[in-house]
matplotlib code that plots the C-alpha trace (Angstrom):
import matplotlib.pyplot as plt

x = [16.9, 19.5, 19.4, 20.0, 23.0, 24.5, 24.0, 25.6, 28.6, 29.1, 29.1, 31.6, 34.0, 33.7, 34.5, 37.5, 38.9, 38.4, 40.2, 43.1, 43.4, 43.5, 46.3, 48.4, 48.0, 47.0, 47.6, 51.3, 51.4, 53.6, 54.2, 57.1, 60.5, 61.9, 65.6, 66.2, 69.2, 70.2, 70.7, 74.3, 77.1, 80.2, 82.4, 80.8, 82.9, 82.1, 84.1, 84.1, 84.9, 87.2, 89.3, 92.9, 96.1, 99.1, 102.4, 105.9, 106.8, 109.5, 109.9, 112.8, 112.9, 116.5, 117.4, 120.4, 121.9, 123.7, 122.5, 123.8, 123.1, 122.5, 125.5, 124.8, 122.2, 123.2, 119.7, 116.3, 112.7, 112.6, 116.4, 117.5, 120.0, 122.1, 123.0, 125.9, 125.6, 126.2, 122.9, 123.4, 126.2, 125.9, 128.2, 131.2, 132.9, 131.8, 132.2, 135.8, 136.4, 135.1, 137.5, 140.4, 139.4, 139.1, 142.6, 144.0, 142.3, 143.8, 147.3, 146.9, 145.7, 148.5, 151.2, 149.7, 149.6, 153.3, 154.2, 152.3, 154.2, 157.5, 156.4, 155.2, 158.5, 160.5, 158.3, 158.8, 162.6, 162.7, 160.5, 162.8, 165.8, 163.8, 163.7, 159.9, 156.8, 154.3, 151.7, 153.8, 153.8, 150.1, 149.4, 151.6, 149.8, 146.4, 147.5, 148.8, 145.4, 143.5, 145.7, 145.2, 141.4, 141.6, 143.5, 140.7, 138.0, 139.8, 140.1, 136.4, 135.6, 137.8, 136.0, 132.7, 133.7, 135.0, 131.7, 129.7, 131.8, 131.1, 127.4, 127.6, 127.7, 124.2, 124.2, 121.3, 120.7, 119.0, 118.7, 115.6, 113.9, 113.6, 109.9, 110.2, 112.8, 112.0, 115.0, 116.8, 120.4, 120.9, 118.2, 119.2, 118.3, 118.3, 118.7, 117.5, 114.9, 114.3, 116.2, 114.6, 113.6, 115.5, 114.6, 112.0, 113.3, 111.1, 113.1, 111.6, 108.6, 108.3, 106.7, 104.0, 101.3, 97.7, 96.7, 93.0, 90.5, 88.1, 84.9, 84.6, 81.6, 83.8, 87.2, 86.3, 86.2, 89.6, 92.5, 96.2, 96.9, 93.5, 93.6, 92.5, 91.9, 91.5, 91.2, 92.7, 91.2, 94.2, 93.6, 89.9, 89.9, 92.8, 92.5, 95.4, 95.9, 97.5, 97.6, 96.6, 99.8, 98.9, 95.8, 96.8, 95.2, 95.1, 91.5, 90.7, 87.5, 86.1, 82.6, 81.8, 82.8, 85.5, 87.9, 91.0, 94.0, 94.6, 97.9, 97.7, 101.0, 101.0, 103.5, 104.3, 106.9, 106.1, 106.0, 102.4, 101.2, 102.4, 102.6, 99.5, 97.0, 93.5, 92.6, 89.1, 89.8, 87.8, 89.1, 88.1, 86.5, 85.1, 85.1, 83.2, 83.4, 80.9, 77.8, 74.4, 74.4, 71.7, 71.6, 71.1, 68.1, 66.2, 66.6, 65.5, 62.6, 59.3, 56.3, 53.4, 49.7, 47.7, 45.9, 49.1, 48.5, 51.0, 50.7, 49.5, 52.6, 54.7, 57.5, 58.2, 60.4, 62.8, 63.5, 64.1, 66.5, 68.4, 68.6, 70.0, 72.5, 73.8, 74.0, 75.9, 79.1, 79.1, 81.2, 79.4, 75.9, 76.6]
y = [98.2, 101.0, 100.3, 96.6, 97.4, 99.7, 97.1, 94.4, 96.6, 97.4, 93.6, 92.9, 95.7, 94.5, 91.0, 92.1, 94.1, 91.2, 88.8, 91.3, 91.7, 87.9, 87.6, 90.3, 89.6, 86.0, 84.3, 83.9, 82.6, 79.5, 77.2, 78.5, 76.8, 75.8, 75.5, 72.7, 72.4, 69.9, 71.0, 69.9, 70.4, 72.3, 75.4, 78.8, 82.0, 85.6, 88.2, 91.9, 93.2, 96.1, 97.3, 98.4, 98.8, 96.4, 98.0, 96.7, 96.1, 98.7, 101.3, 103.8, 107.1, 107.6, 111.2, 113.5, 116.0, 118.0, 119.8, 118.9, 117.3, 113.6, 112.2, 108.5, 106.0, 102.5, 101.3, 101.4, 100.2, 96.7, 96.6, 94.4, 96.4, 95.7, 97.9, 100.1, 99.6, 102.6, 103.4, 107.0, 109.6, 113.4, 115.6, 116.3, 119.2, 121.9, 119.6, 118.8, 122.5, 123.1, 120.5, 122.2, 125.6, 124.2, 122.6, 125.9, 127.7, 125.2, 125.6, 129.4, 129.1, 126.7, 129.1, 132.0, 129.8, 128.9, 132.6, 133.7, 131.1, 132.5, 136.0, 134.9, 133.3, 136.3, 138.7, 136.5, 136.6, 140.3, 140.8, 138.6, 140.8, 144.0, 145.0, 144.9, 145.8, 143.4, 144.7, 143.3, 139.9, 140.0, 141.0, 138.2, 135.7, 136.9, 136.6, 133.1, 132.0, 133.4, 131.7, 128.4, 128.8, 129.6, 126.3, 124.4, 126.2, 125.4, 121.8, 121.7, 123.3, 120.7, 117.9, 119.3, 119.7, 116.1, 114.8, 116.7, 115.1, 111.7, 112.5, 112.8, 109.0, 107.9, 104.4, 102.1, 102.1, 98.7, 95.4, 95.5, 96.3, 99.7, 100.4, 104.0, 106.1, 109.9, 111.3, 110.9, 111.5, 115.2, 116.3, 118.8, 118.1, 120.9, 119.9, 123.1, 122.7, 119.0, 116.2, 115.4, 111.8, 110.0, 106.3, 104.5, 101.1, 98.3, 96.4, 92.9, 92.2, 88.6, 90.2, 92.8, 94.5, 95.4, 98.8, 98.3, 100.9, 99.5, 101.3, 102.7, 100.4, 97.3, 98.4, 97.3, 93.7, 93.7, 92.3, 91.8, 88.2, 87.6, 85.8, 87.5, 86.6, 88.8, 88.9, 91.1, 92.0, 90.6, 87.1, 86.9, 83.1, 83.1, 83.7, 85.1, 85.0, 87.2, 88.1, 91.4, 92.9, 96.5, 98.7, 102.3, 104.9, 107.7, 108.0, 109.0, 110.9, 110.9, 112.5, 112.0, 108.3, 107.5, 104.6, 103.2, 101.7, 98.1, 96.5, 92.9, 91.1, 89.0, 86.5, 86.9, 84.2, 84.0, 87.8, 87.4, 90.5, 93.9, 97.2, 99.3, 96.5, 96.9, 94.1, 93.2, 91.7, 89.7, 89.8, 86.7, 87.8, 84.5, 80.9, 77.9, 74.2, 71.4, 73.6, 73.3, 75.4, 76.3, 78.7, 82.3, 82.5, 80.2, 82.7, 85.8, 84.2, 86.2, 84.5, 86.6, 85.8, 85.4, 88.6, 90.5, 91.0, 90.1, 86.9, 87.2, 87.6, 88.8, 91.0, 94.4, 94.9, 96.9, 93.9, 91.8, 94.4, 94.2, 90.5, 90.7, 93.3, 91.1, 88.0, 89.7, 89.4, 85.7, 83.9, 82.4, 81.3, 80.1]
z = [42.5, 43.0, 46.8, 46.3, 44.0, 46.6, 49.3, 47.2, 46.3, 50.0, 50.9, 48.1, 49.3, 52.9, 51.9, 49.9, 52.7, 55.1, 52.8, 52.3, 56.1, 56.5, 53.9, 55.5, 59.2, 59.3, 56.0, 56.4, 60.0, 60.4, 63.2, 65.5, 65.0, 68.3, 69.0, 71.4, 73.7, 76.4, 80.0, 80.6, 83.1, 82.1, 82.5, 83.0, 82.6, 83.4, 81.7, 80.7, 77.3, 76.3, 73.4, 73.2, 71.3, 71.1, 72.0, 72.7, 76.4, 76.1, 73.4, 73.2, 71.3, 70.0, 69.5, 69.3, 71.8, 69.1, 66.0, 62.6, 59.2, 59.0, 57.1, 57.1, 58.3, 59.3, 60.2, 58.6, 59.3, 60.7, 61.2, 64.2, 66.2, 69.3, 72.2, 71.3, 67.6, 65.4, 63.7, 62.4, 61.9, 61.9, 59.9, 62.1, 60.3, 62.8, 65.7, 64.9, 64.4, 67.9, 69.3, 67.5, 68.9, 72.4, 72.1, 71.0, 73.9, 76.3, 74.9, 75.3, 78.9, 79.7, 78.4, 80.3, 83.4, 83.1, 82.5, 85.6, 87.6, 86.5, 87.3, 90.7, 91.5, 90.4, 92.5, 95.5, 95.0, 94.6, 97.7, 99.7, 98.8, 99.5, 95.9, 95.4, 97.3, 98.8, 96.3, 93.5, 95.1, 95.7, 92.0, 90.7, 93.0, 91.7, 88.1, 88.8, 90.3, 87.4, 84.9, 86.8, 86.6, 82.9, 82.4, 84.2, 82.2, 78.9, 79.8, 80.5, 77.1, 75.4, 77.1, 76.1, 72.5, 72.5, 74.0, 71.4, 68.7, 70.2, 70.2, 66.4, 66.5, 67.4, 68.9, 69.8, 73.6, 73.6, 71.7, 69.5, 66.2, 64.6, 64.2, 63.0, 61.2, 61.2, 59.2, 55.9, 54.8, 54.3, 56.7, 59.4, 63.0, 65.6, 69.2, 70.9, 73.7, 73.2, 71.5, 68.1, 67.6, 64.9, 65.5, 67.6, 68.7, 70.2, 72.8, 72.2, 69.9, 71.3, 74.4, 73.9, 75.9, 75.2, 76.6, 77.1, 78.1, 80.7, 81.7, 85.2, 85.8, 85.3, 86.6, 90.1, 89.0, 87.3, 89.3, 88.5, 87.5, 85.8, 82.5, 79.3, 75.7, 72.6, 68.8, 66.2, 62.8, 61.0, 62.3, 63.1, 63.6, 66.0, 69.8, 71.7, 75.5, 78.1, 81.8, 83.4, 84.7, 85.7, 86.4, 85.9, 88.2, 85.7, 84.3, 80.7, 80.0, 76.5, 76.0, 79.7, 79.5, 82.1, 81.4, 83.0, 81.2, 82.0, 80.8, 79.6, 79.0, 75.8, 74.4, 70.7, 70.0, 66.3, 65.8, 64.5, 66.4, 65.3, 67.2, 66.8, 66.2, 67.7, 70.2, 71.2, 74.6, 77.2, 80.7, 82.7, 86.0, 87.3, 86.2, 87.7, 86.6, 86.7, 86.7, 85.0, 81.8, 79.4, 76.4, 77.4, 75.0, 77.3, 80.2, 78.2, 76.2, 76.7, 74.9, 73.7, 74.0, 70.8, 71.5, 72.1, 75.8, 78.5, 80.5, 84.0, 86.3, 83.3, 84.5, 83.1, 80.1, 82.2, 84.3, 81.1, 79.9, 83.2, 82.9, 79.4, 80.5, 83.3, 81.1, 78.2, 80.1, 80.1, 77.4, 74.5, 75.3, 78.8]

ax = plt.figure().add_subplot(projection="3d")
ax.plot(x, y, z, "-o")
ax.set_aspect("equal")
plt.show()
């Protein structure tokens, strides 16, 4: 009796495990859902992807060549300025004093020059009458030449002081828009080894460039004049277009990844795009028309046998990965 009970219990446990396995592995199987597509003719485009930053075509850093305190600002962020327009003014107190000092030095040098001229004329007259030595004439001539050089030096110092005074008026070198202002009224700027940047002015925001970093494996396919399209996060549903204008030879290496900068010219007539935006760009490498096209899923589909084994003649997964890698560069599902 005990033996029959143990046998019956074992049968029940085995049946339970078999039922559970069926529920887990086979009970939820459903018929596959097929996505159907029509083989059609159309346009097929091959492109490479990259990311970059939007920048103005021309951007100018406006600084100062003289040191001083910012007295007034006539431009601010987003101000539209014209070439030659006054955009900032430094305190001119010390600069004007330098001009006055240079003028006084010039007057002093001029007076000394005139005196040395009279002394030279008198020395020559006395020497002609035999009343002075040749050494006196030579000394007078030397003093006259030194005085003349001092006048020239004083004039140069006055010109330099006037130029420095003019530099206190900071003018815009180009027509454009102020994208950055780095000083405030009352701030002291020191022009020692390099000119401090006061404003950054974009020449024309209706024409911009994307500086895209293209991988070294794709750079050989990029050519000047190729079309490009890109998206920015601010307008995810909008597609912007441009043209490759330059391929820079300077490589950039980041964590052993080498990229090259590709410049893409972009029109921005509505000022929709702003400097600094990140662009996800597609550069068109090749385009063909009137070709048979099918969804890429149809080319990469690998069916499995019911027993999990591979079909006879089935290629290795490495080949399938290579096919997928080659096909990811095609636009959409083409």
